[in-house]
DSSP file (Angstrom, degrees, kcal/mol; ACC not computed):
  #  RESIDUE AA STRUCTURE BP1 BP2  ACC     N-H-->O    O-->H-N    N-H-->O    O-->H-N    TCO  KAPPA ALPHA  PHI   PSI    X-CA   Y-CA   Z-CA
    1    1 A M              0   0    0      0, 0.0     0, 0.0     0, 0.0     0, 0.0   0.000 360.0 360.0 360.0 132.5  -15.6  -29.4  -66.2
    2    2 A D     >  -     0   0    0      1,-0.1     4,-2.2     4,-0.0     3,-0.2  -0.372 360.0-100.8 -84.1 166.9  -11.9  -29.6  -65.3
    3    3 A P  H  > S+     0   0    0      0, 0.0     4,-2.4     0, 0.0     5,-0.2   0.797 120.8  55.2 -59.7 -33.1   -9.6  -32.4  -66.5
    4    4 A A  H  > S+     0   0    0      2,-0.2     4,-2.3     1,-0.2     5,-0.2   0.916 109.4  48.1 -66.7 -43.4   -9.8  -34.4  -63.2
    5    5 A D  H  > S+     0   0    0     -3,-0.2     4,-2.5     2,-0.2    -1,-0.2   0.917 110.9  50.4 -63.9 -41.5  -13.6  -34.4  -63.4
    6    6 A Q  H  X S+     0   0    0     -4,-2.2     4,-2.2     1,-0.2    -2,-0.2   0.909 111.0  49.0 -62.8 -41.0  -13.5  -35.6  -67.0
    7    7 A A  H  X S+     0   0    0     -4,-2.4     4,-2.2    -5,-0.2    -1,-0.2   0.903 110.6  50.5 -68.7 -36.2  -11.1  -38.4  -66.1
    8    8 A Q  H  X S+     0   0    0     -4,-2.3     4,-2.5     2,-0.2    -2,-0.2   0.916 110.2  49.9 -66.4 -39.9  -13.3  -39.5  -63.2
    9    9 A R  H  X S+     0   0    0     -4,-2.5     4,-2.2     2,-0.2    -2,-0.2   0.904 111.7  48.1 -63.2 -39.6  -16.3  -39.5  -65.4
   10   10 A L  H  X S+     0   0    0     -4,-2.2     4,-2.1     2,-0.2    -2,-0.2   0.906 111.3  50.7 -66.3 -41.5  -14.5  -41.6  -68.1
   11   11 A I  H  X S+     0   0    0     -4,-2.2     4,-2.4     2,-0.2    -2,-0.2   0.926 111.8  47.6 -59.4 -47.9  -13.3  -44.0  -65.4
   12   12 A E  H  X S+     0   0    0     -4,-2.5     4,-2.2     1,-0.2    -2,-0.2   0.893 111.4  50.4 -63.7 -39.1  -16.8  -44.4  -64.0
   13   13 A Q  H  X S+     0   0    0     -4,-2.2     4,-1.8     2,-0.2    -1,-0.2   0.870 111.5  48.5 -68.8 -36.4  -18.2  -45.0  -67.5
   14   14 A M  H  X S+     0   0    0     -4,-2.1     4,-2.3     2,-0.2    -2,-0.2   0.897 110.6  50.3 -68.8 -40.9  -15.6  -47.6  -68.2
   15   15 A A  H  X S+     0   0    0     -4,-2.4     4,-2.6     2,-0.2    -2,-0.2   0.886 109.5  50.9 -63.7 -39.7  -16.2  -49.4  -64.9
   16   16 A E  H  X S+     0   0    0     -4,-2.2     4,-2.3     1,-0.2    -1,-0.2   0.895 111.0  49.9 -66.1 -39.7  -20.0  -49.4  -65.7
   17   17 A E  H  X S+     0   0    0     -4,-1.8     4,-2.4     2,-0.2    -2,-0.2   0.916 110.7  48.9 -64.8 -42.6  -19.2  -50.9  -69.1
   18   18 A I  H  X S+     0   0    0     -4,-2.3     4,-2.2     2,-0.2    -2,-0.2   0.928 111.7  48.6 -66.0 -44.7  -17.0  -53.6  -67.6
   19   19 A E  H  X S+     0   0    0     -4,-2.6     4,-2.5     1,-0.2    -1,-0.2   0.905 110.4  52.6 -59.2 -42.5  -19.7  -54.5  -65.0
   20   20 A E  H  X S+     0   0    0     -4,-2.3     4,-2.5     2,-0.2    -2,-0.2   0.906 108.8  48.6 -59.2 -46.2  -22.2  -54.6  -67.7
   21   21 A R  H  X S+     0   0    0     -4,-2.4     4,-2.0     2,-0.2    -1,-0.2   0.856 110.2  51.3 -61.8 -38.1  -20.2  -57.0  -69.8
   22   22 A I  H  X S+     0   0    0     -4,-2.2     4,-2.6     2,-0.2    -2,-0.2   0.917 111.2  49.0 -65.9 -43.2  -19.5  -59.2  -66.9
   23   23 A R  H  X S+     0   0    0     -4,-2.5     4,-2.1     1,-0.2    -2,-0.2   0.901 110.6  48.7 -64.3 -40.4  -23.2  -59.3  -66.1
   24   24 A R  H  X S+     0   0    0     -4,-2.5     4,-2.6     2,-0.2    -1,-0.2   0.882 110.9  51.9 -65.3 -38.5  -24.2  -60.1  -69.7
   25   25 A Q  H  X S+     0   0    0     -4,-2.0     4,-2.2     2,-0.2    -2,-0.2   0.934 108.6  50.4 -63.7 -44.3  -21.6  -62.9  -69.8
   26   26 A R  H  X S+     0   0    0     -4,-2.6     4,-2.1     1,-0.2    -2,-0.2   0.922 110.8  49.5 -59.7 -42.0  -22.9  -64.4  -66.6
   27   27 A L  H  X S+     0   0    0     -4,-2.1     4,-3.0     1,-0.2     5,-0.2   0.928 109.4  51.3 -64.5 -42.6  -26.4  -64.4  -68.1
   28   28 A R  H  X S+     0   0    0     -4,-2.6     4,-1.5     1,-0.2    -1,-0.2   0.894 109.1  51.2 -63.2 -35.0  -25.2  -66.0  -71.3
   29   29 A Q  H  < S+     0   0    0     -4,-2.2    -1,-0.2     2,-0.2    -2,-0.2   0.884 115.8  41.8 -65.8 -37.3  -23.6  -68.7  -69.2
   30   30 A E  H  < S+     0   0    0     -4,-2.1    -2,-0.2    -5,-0.2    -1,-0.2   0.882 129.9  25.5 -76.8 -37.3  -26.8  -69.3  -67.3
   31   31 A H  H  < S-     0   0    0     -4,-3.0    -2,-0.2     1,-0.4     3,-0.2   0.267 112.6-100.8-115.3   7.1  -29.2  -69.1  -70.3
   32   32 A G     <  -     0   0    0     -4,-1.5    -1,-0.4    -5,-0.2    -2,-0.1  -0.393  57.7 -49.7  95.7-179.8  -27.0  -70.1  -73.4
   33   33 A T  S    S+     0   0    0     -2,-0.1     2,-0.5    -4,-0.1    -1,-0.2   0.916 120.0  56.9 -60.7 -48.1  -25.4  -68.0  -76.0
   34   34 A A  S    S-     0   0    0     -3,-0.2     2,-0.2    -6,-0.1    16,-0.1  -0.719  84.6-126.0 -92.6 133.1  -28.3  -65.8  -76.9
   35   35 A L        +     0   0    0     -2,-0.5    18,-0.1    15,-0.2     3,-0.1  -0.570  25.3 179.6 -71.3 138.1  -30.0  -63.7  -74.3
   36   36 A T        +     0   0    0     -2,-0.2     9,-3.0     1,-0.2     2,-0.3   0.530  63.9  46.2-112.2 -17.5  -33.7  -64.4  -74.3
   37   37 A H  B    S-A   44   0A   0      7,-0.3     7,-0.3    13,-0.0    -1,-0.2  -0.951  93.2 -90.9-131.2 149.5  -34.7  -62.0  -71.4
   38   38 A C     >  -     0   0    0      5,-3.5     4,-0.9    -2,-0.3    18,-0.2  -0.274  26.0-138.5 -58.5 136.4  -34.0  -58.5  -70.6
   39   39 A I  T  4 S+     0   0    0     16,-3.0    -1,-0.1     1,-0.1    17,-0.1   0.849  99.2  38.9 -63.2 -34.4  -31.0  -58.1  -68.3
   40   40 A E  T  4 S+     0   0    0     15,-0.3    -1,-0.1     1,-0.1    16,-0.1   0.960 132.0  14.8 -82.9 -55.8  -32.8  -55.4  -66.3
   41   41 A C  T  4 S-     0   0    0      2,-0.1    -2,-0.1    16,-0.0     3,-0.1   0.684  89.5-126.4-102.0 -20.3  -36.4  -56.4  -65.9
   42   42 A G     <  +     0   0    0     -4,-0.9    -3,-0.1     1,-0.3     3,-0.1   0.437  57.4 145.4  89.0  -3.0  -36.4  -60.1  -66.9
   43   43 A D        -     0   0    0     -6,-0.1    -5,-3.5     1,-0.1    -1,-0.3  -0.373  61.5 -93.7 -66.2 150.6  -39.1  -59.7  -69.6
   44   44 A E  B     -A   37   0A   0     -7,-0.3    -7,-0.3    -3,-0.1    -1,-0.1  -0.447  40.7-125.0 -64.9 136.1  -38.8  -61.9  -72.6
   45   45 A L        -     0   0    0     -9,-3.0    -1,-0.1    -2,-0.1    12,-0.1  -0.630  26.1-109.1 -80.6 138.5  -36.9  -60.1  -75.5
   46   46 A P     >  -     0   0    0      0, 0.0     4,-1.9     0, 0.0     3,-0.5  -0.361  32.8-108.4 -63.1 151.2  -38.7  -59.9  -78.9
   47   47 A E  H  > S+     0   0    0      1,-0.2     4,-2.7     2,-0.2     5,-0.2   0.875 117.7  54.4 -47.9 -49.1  -37.1  -62.1  -81.6
   48   48 A L  H  > S+     0   0    0      1,-0.2     4,-1.8     2,-0.2    -1,-0.2   0.896 107.5  49.4 -62.1 -40.3  -35.7  -59.1  -83.5
   49   49 A R  H  4>S+     0   0    0     -3,-0.5     5,-2.5     2,-0.2     4,-0.4   0.894 110.9  50.5 -63.9 -38.6  -33.9  -57.7  -80.4
   50   50 A R  H ><5S+     0   0    0     -4,-1.9     3,-1.2     1,-0.2    -2,-0.2   0.921 109.1  51.0 -66.2 -41.1  -32.4  -61.1  -79.7
   51   51 A Q  H 3<5S+     0   0    0     -4,-2.7    -1,-0.2     1,-0.3    -2,-0.2   0.842 108.9  51.8 -59.7 -34.0  -31.2  -61.4  -83.3
   52   52 A M  T 3<5S-     0   0    0     -4,-1.8    -1,-0.3    -5,-0.2    -2,-0.2   0.554 116.3-116.6 -81.9  -7.7  -29.6  -58.0  -83.0
   53   53 A G  T < 5 +     0   0    0     -3,-1.2     2,-0.2    -4,-0.4    -3,-0.2   0.713  57.8 159.3  81.1  19.2  -27.8  -59.1  -79.8
   54   54 A K      < -     0   0    0     -5,-2.5    -1,-0.2    -6,-0.2    19,-0.1  -0.553  30.3-163.4 -79.3 140.5  -29.6  -56.6  -77.6
   55   55 A G        +     0   0    0     18,-2.6   -16,-3.0    -2,-0.2     2,-0.4   0.481  68.0  59.8-101.0  -6.0  -29.6  -57.4  -73.9
   56   56 A Y  S    S-     0   0    0    -18,-0.2     2,-0.1   -17,-0.1   -18,-0.0  -0.921  79.2-118.1-125.1 148.4  -32.4  -55.0  -72.9
   57   57 A C     >  -     0   0    0     -2,-0.4     4,-2.6     1,-0.1     5,-0.3  -0.332  42.6 -99.0 -70.4 167.6  -36.1  -54.6  -73.8
   58   58 A V  H  > S+     0   0    0      1,-0.2     4,-2.9     2,-0.2     5,-0.2   0.927 122.8  50.7 -54.5 -50.2  -37.1  -51.3  -75.5
   59   59 A A  H  > S+     0   0    0      1,-0.2     4,-2.3     2,-0.2    -1,-0.2   0.916 114.3  42.0 -57.0 -49.7  -38.4  -49.9  -72.2
   60   60 A C  H  > S+     0   0    0      2,-0.2     4,-2.3     1,-0.2    -1,-0.2   0.870 114.3  51.2 -67.9 -37.5  -35.3  -50.6  -70.2
   61   61 A Q  H  X S+     0   0    0     -4,-2.6     4,-2.3     2,-0.2    -2,-0.2   0.944 110.9  49.8 -65.9 -47.2  -32.9  -49.5  -73.0
   62   62 A T  H  X S+     0   0    0     -4,-2.9     4,-2.1    -5,-0.3    -2,-0.2   0.920 111.1  48.4 -55.3 -46.8  -34.9  -46.2  -73.3
   63   63 A E  H  X S+     0   0    0     -4,-2.3     4,-1.8     1,-0.2    -1,-0.2   0.893 110.1  51.8 -64.0 -40.0  -34.7  -45.7  -69.6
   64   64 A R  H  <>S+     0   0    0     -4,-2.3     5,-4.2     1,-0.2    -1,-0.2   0.899 109.5  50.2 -61.7 -40.9  -30.9  -46.4  -69.6
   65   65 A E  H ><5S+     0   0    0     -4,-2.3     3,-1.2     3,-0.2    -1,-0.2   0.875 108.8  50.7 -65.8 -39.0  -30.4  -43.9  -72.3
   66   66 A K  H 3<5S+     0   0    0     -4,-2.1    -1,-0.2     1,-0.2    -2,-0.2   0.850 112.3  48.8 -64.0 -34.5  -32.4  -41.2  -70.5
   67   67 A N  T 3<5S-     0   0    0     -4,-1.8    -1,-0.2    -5,-0.2    -2,-0.2   0.283 125.0-101.5 -91.5   9.5  -30.2  -41.9  -67.4
   68   68 A G  T < 5S+     0   0    0     -3,-1.2    -3,-0.2     1,-0.2    -2,-0.1   0.644  71.9 148.5  81.0  15.8  -27.0  -41.7  -69.3
   69   69 A G      < -     0   0    0     -5,-4.2    -1,-0.2    -6,-0.2     2,-0.1  -0.259  58.3 -75.4 -74.2 170.7  -26.4  -45.4  -69.6
   70   70 A H        -     0   0    0    -57,-0.1     3,-0.4     1,-0.1     2,-0.2  -0.388  49.7-129.2 -68.2 145.0  -24.6  -47.0  -72.6
   71   71 A Q  S    S+     0   0    0      1,-0.2    -1,-0.1    -2,-0.1    -9,-0.0  -0.586  78.1  23.7 -91.9 154.1  -26.6  -47.2  -75.7
   72   72 A G              0   0    0     -2,-0.2    -1,-0.2     1,-0.1    -2,-0.0   0.582 360.0 360.0  73.6  12.4  -27.1  -50.2  -77.9
   73   73 A V              0   0    0     -3,-0.4   -18,-2.6   -19,-0.1    -1,-0.1   0.497 360.0 360.0 -83.8 360.0  -26.4  -52.8  -75.3
């Protein structure tokens, strides 16, 4: 991969992260400080995932990781 491709990939990853943070912030504003439901599918998050500050259920997080999405969100 040449430097231009690497730079483009980095820009795309950063843009995705920014979009994700904006989406999470909007959800927090709508639902309060702690997310209670998965950002992706809307299913209720288990208590432990809420306490850990996770925004995705296990299934959606796993899918994101398989597709190259950011981990740990």
